N, C-alpha and C positions, 0 to 999 in steps of 0.2 A: 257606223256597221251597216246602215242602211244604203249609203252611197256605195260601199264595197260591195254589197250584195248586187245592186243594179249593174255596176261594173262587170262583175263576174257573169251575170246573165247575158250581158252584151257581148262578151268574149266567146261564150258558149254559142250564141247566136251566129257569130262570124265563122265559127268552126263548122257549124252545120251547114253553112252556105257552100263551103269548099266542095268541089267536084259535083256541083249541081248547076243546072242551067237556070237562067232567070225565068221566073215564072212558076218554077216548081216550088211548092209551099211546105216546108218543113214545119212540123208541129212543134210547138214549145209548151211545155208545162210547167207550171209554177203556181203560186199562191196569190190570187187577187186579193184587193183591199175591200172587205165588207160588201162584196158582191157588187161594187160598182161597175167593174169590168168583167168580161166574161172570158173563160178559157177556151181556146179553140185554135184552129189554124187561121190566124188573123189576116192572111193573105186572101182568103176567099170572100169576094163580094160580089153577089148576084150571079154565080156561076164563073167568074173571072177573077184573075189575080189583080190585085191593085199594085204590087210590087214589080214595077218593070224597069226600074233602074236603081242604082245604089241611093240609099237614103230617102227613097220615095215615101217610105212609111213615116219618116220624121216630119217631112213637110205636110203628109196628110193630118198630123197632130200639131200643125203650126209651130214646129220645132226647127230651127236652123241647124245644120250639122255643126257650124262653128260655135254654137252656144249650148251644145249638150252638156257639157261639164257645168256651165254657169247655171243653166235653167233647170237641170234635172238632177245630175249627179250631185251638185253641190247643195241640195235641198234634202229635207228629211222626208223623202217620199217613200211611202210604205208599200211599194209594189215593183215588180221586176218588169223589165222591158218586154220580154217574151211573151207575157200574158195579155198585153193590151190589144184589143181589138177595136177598130173603128166601128162605131155603132151609130153614126149619124153624120150629118153634114159638118164641114170644117168648123163652124162656130160652136156646134155641140162638143166637139172634141177638145177645143180650147177650154170651154166651160168646165169640161170634165177634169182636165189637169188642174185648173184653178182650184176647183172644189176639193181635189185631193190634197193640194198643197195647204189650203186653208184648214183643213181638218187636222192635217199633220201638226201644224203650228199651234192650233188650240189645244191639241192633246199633249203637247210639250211645254209645260210652264217652267219659265226659267228659274233657276235656284235663287237668283236676286230677287224676283217678285215674291217668292215665298218667304224670304227673310224680311222683307219690307212690310208684308202682311202680318207676320208674326210681331214684329216690333210695334206696328200700330196698335194690334190688339191689346198687347201688354201695356203700351201707353194708356190707352182708354181705360183699361182696369186699374191702373195706378192712380190716374186722375180722380176716379171715383173712390178709391180706397183712401186717398189722402183728404177727402171731403173738402172740395175746393173753396166754399163758403167760408170755412174757418181759416183756410190758408190765406184767403184775400183779407179777412179781418185782422189776422195777426200781423200781415205785413203793412197794411195801412195804419195799424195802431202803432207798431214800432217806429214808423216813418214820422207819424204825426207827433208822438211824444217827443221824439228826437228833435224835431224842429222847434220844440218849446224852449230848448236850451239856447237857441239863437237869440242874441242881444242886438247884433249889428250885421251888415251885410259882409263885414271882414272875417266874421265867424265860419262862413261857408268856404271851405278850402278842401284840399286833397286829404289833409288829415281828418277833417270832419266826415268825409265820405268813406274813408276807410274805416273809422270808427263806427259808422252807421252799417256798413257791411259785416263788420266784426259782431254786431248785435243781431242783425236781420237774419243771417244765415243759420246760426244755431237755433235762433227761435223757430224757424220754419221746420227744422229738422225735429225739435221737440213737439211742434204742433203735429206732425205726422206720427210721431211715437205715440201721443196721447189718443188720437182718434183711431189709430190702428190697434192699438191695445184694447180699446173699448169694443171694436168690431170682433176681435178674437174671443172675448168672453161673452159677447152678446149675439153670437152667431145664430142661435136657435131663435131669439127674439127678432132678429133681422130677417130671418126667413119669412115671418109673419108680416113684419111692419115695412122693411126695406128690402125686398128680394133682389133689387138691382144692384146691391153692393157685392163686390167680387168674392167675398168669402161665403156670403149667403147663396150667391148663384152658382158656386163651383168653379168660377174662373180662376181663383186663387186657392191653393191647399192651405191647410193649417201651418204646415212647414214654411211656405212661402211668406204668409203673413208674419209668422214669428221672425223669419230672417230679416224682413224689411223693418219691422219694429226694432229689433236689436240693433240692427245697422244705424238706424236714425238716433237711437238713444246714445249710442257709443260716439257717433259723430258729433251730436250736439254737446254732450258734456265734454268731449275731447277738445273741441274748438274753444269752448268756454275756459277750459284749463290753459290752453295754449295762448289765449289772449290776456289772461292773468288780470282780468278786470273783476274786482270783488263784487260791485253790484250786478254785473252781468252774470257771474258764476252762481250768485245767490239767487237770481231770478230763475235760472235754468234748474237748479237742484230743487228749489220749491215747486216749480211746475212738474218736474219728473215725480216728486213725491206725492203731490196731491193728484196728478193723473194716474198714478199707479193705485193709489188707495181708492180712487173712484170707481175703477172697473175690476180690479182683480178679486176673484172670488176667494175669500178667506174669512175665518170668523170674525176678525177684527176689521176687516177691510170691506170692500164692496159697498162704499158709502153712498153709491147711488140708489141703494135700497131704501134709504132714509131721505124724505124730501128735503129737510132742513140741511143735512150733511152735503147733498148733492148741490144744492144752491149755494152753499158756503163754498165749496170747491171752486166753482165757476166765478163767483164774485171775487174770491181771492187772487185767482190767476188773471181774469180779464180786467178787474178794476183796480187792483193794488199792485200786484206784481208788474203788469205790463206799464202802468203809469209811473210808478216811483222807481223801479229798478233800472228801466231803460233810460229814463230821464237822468238818473244819477250817473249812469255809466257815461253818458254824453257830457254831463256837466262836470264831474269831477276826473273821470279817466281820460276822456279826450281832450276837453277844453280846458282842463287843470284849474278849475275854479272852486271856490268854497260851495258848500252846500247852501242853497237859497231856495226856499218854497215860494214860487210866484203865484200870483193870482190865477193865472191860466192853469197852472198845475193842479192847484186846489180845485177849481172848477171841473177839470177834466176828471179827477178822481171821484169827486162826488157824483158827478153826472153819469160816469160809467158804473158806479155802484148800483144806481136805479136800473141802467140798461142790462148789466149782466144779471140781475135778478129777474128782469123780464125774460132774457133768453133762457135762463134755468128753468123758468116755470112753462114758457111756451114750448120749448122743445119736446115735452112730454105730452102736449095735447094730441098731436097725430099718432102717439105710440101707446095710446090707453089700451087698446085691444091686446097687443102683446105683453104689456106690463102686467095686465090682470092675470093672464095665463102663468107668467113665470113669478109673481109675488113681488113685483116692484111697486110699491105704494107711493107713487108720486102724488103731488098736490091734484094733478089732473085726474088721477084715479079716486082720490079721497072726496074731493069737491065737486068734481063733474067738469067736463070740457067747457060748458059755456060760462060757468062762474069763473074759472081760471083765465078764460080768454078775456073777458071784460075787465078782469083785474089787472092783467098786463096792459090792456089799452089805457085804463085810467092812469096807472103808474107812468106810463110813457108821457100821456099828455101833461101830467103834473110836472114832470121833469122838464118838458118843453116850455111850459109857462115859467117855471123857475130860471131857466136859461134866458128867456126873453127879457125878464126883469133884471138879471144880472147884466146882460148885455146892454140894456138900456142906460145903465149907470157907468158905462166905460167912458173915460175921458177922451178917447180917441174916436173921431168921427167914422172913419172907415170900419173900425172894429164895432161900433154900435150898429151901423147899418147892416152889417154882415150877420152879426148875431141875432138881431131882432127879425131882419126879413128872412133869414135862412130857416130859424126855428119856427117861424110862423108857417112857412111853406110846408115843412116836414110834418108840422102838427095837422095841417089841413089834408095832406095825403093820407096820414094814418087814420084820421077819423073818417074820411070818405071811404076808404078801402074797408075799414072794420065794419061800417054801418051797411055796407052792400054784400058782406060775406055770408055765404051759405054754410052755416056751422054743421049742417047734416052731411056735408060732402068731405071726406077725407082728403081727397085730392086738393080741394079748395083750401083746406087748412094747411096743408103742407106747403102749398104755393104762398100763402100768407106768412108762413114762417120764414121762407126766403125773402119776402118783402121786408120783414123785421130786420134780417141781416143787411139788407140795403139801406136800411135807415141807420143801422149801426155804422155802416161804411161812411155815410154821409155825415154823421156826427163827428168822425174823426177828422173829416175834411174841413169841419167848421172849428174845431178846437184850436187850430194854430191862429185863427182870427181873433181869439180872446185875449185882450190886452187890458 
């Protein structure tokens, strides 16, 4: 439309030239852009005309007559030809036209850029909504436990990889369902303790959260049913039931209000369901073997029982303020942050000591070295970080909680070395 307006003004200008002598200055009236150019008889300059031959005024602005359409009419220039008046030397005139074009380009944001910005914002919100530290823990846990079923290099095949994806994808969907449901029912608490989450900050509406959670639950259970693996479907169903009981506000549910029930839910899912169900899925359904409880599987189950209890206790330490307000009587609320913190530290150190002793009894040299050295290093990092932590700082405690999850990831990387 702007280009059409400029062309119309140009035609009007030509019509006003007809019947006039060169040097006579017809006046053009139009609407200049934001006061950058002034409306007047733009041929008057120091008492004399500047238009002495055709298209002289174009050259005054640094525009070649053969490039009018390309440089002026082809751009989104928000001004009419007839209103332009040369207000300075040639270099200033060029700068004026350049500034007008740049302003027009800045004011017209392409629709493609707007769509990209919207997608990036939505993706960032979904990343926080899915609680990525739990997603990473679930993914590493499923892969690590699946590797325990491998007895020889020939077991690693396309069939094994397909079976792994059949377990991993619905497990991740179920993880998003559980953490998303918890955010829906804890939105008031999260406004105090975790205001950066999408529901608490208002980036997501309640309807959006419910749609995402329902979609993930349907996808998880639907994929499990299509795969038709009894251990996998059992794992997903138990996780769905315990995740719902943990968060939903109901007289017989909302188990997170009880410290023991909350810890039991997390222990059952993280330590038992993930270890046994996904191992049996790979061992029985994918590799078609009989059930056999290996030493590495028993070690993984026992160690993760300790670790899951630590996670269940530690996650409430940064949330004490909000839990007190809304009547969530966690161990951190009952016993105090400092006591629960050091209880978690000593439980983990005890688990690392047991892992070192068990690893030292392994008949395989590479397994012995990996288990002893790996757990010794992790125990050193844990003790050093806990000893230097400022327990009066909420941000420091939250950062240390993320460090506990990193130790959780590292443990799953060490479990396949147990032989």
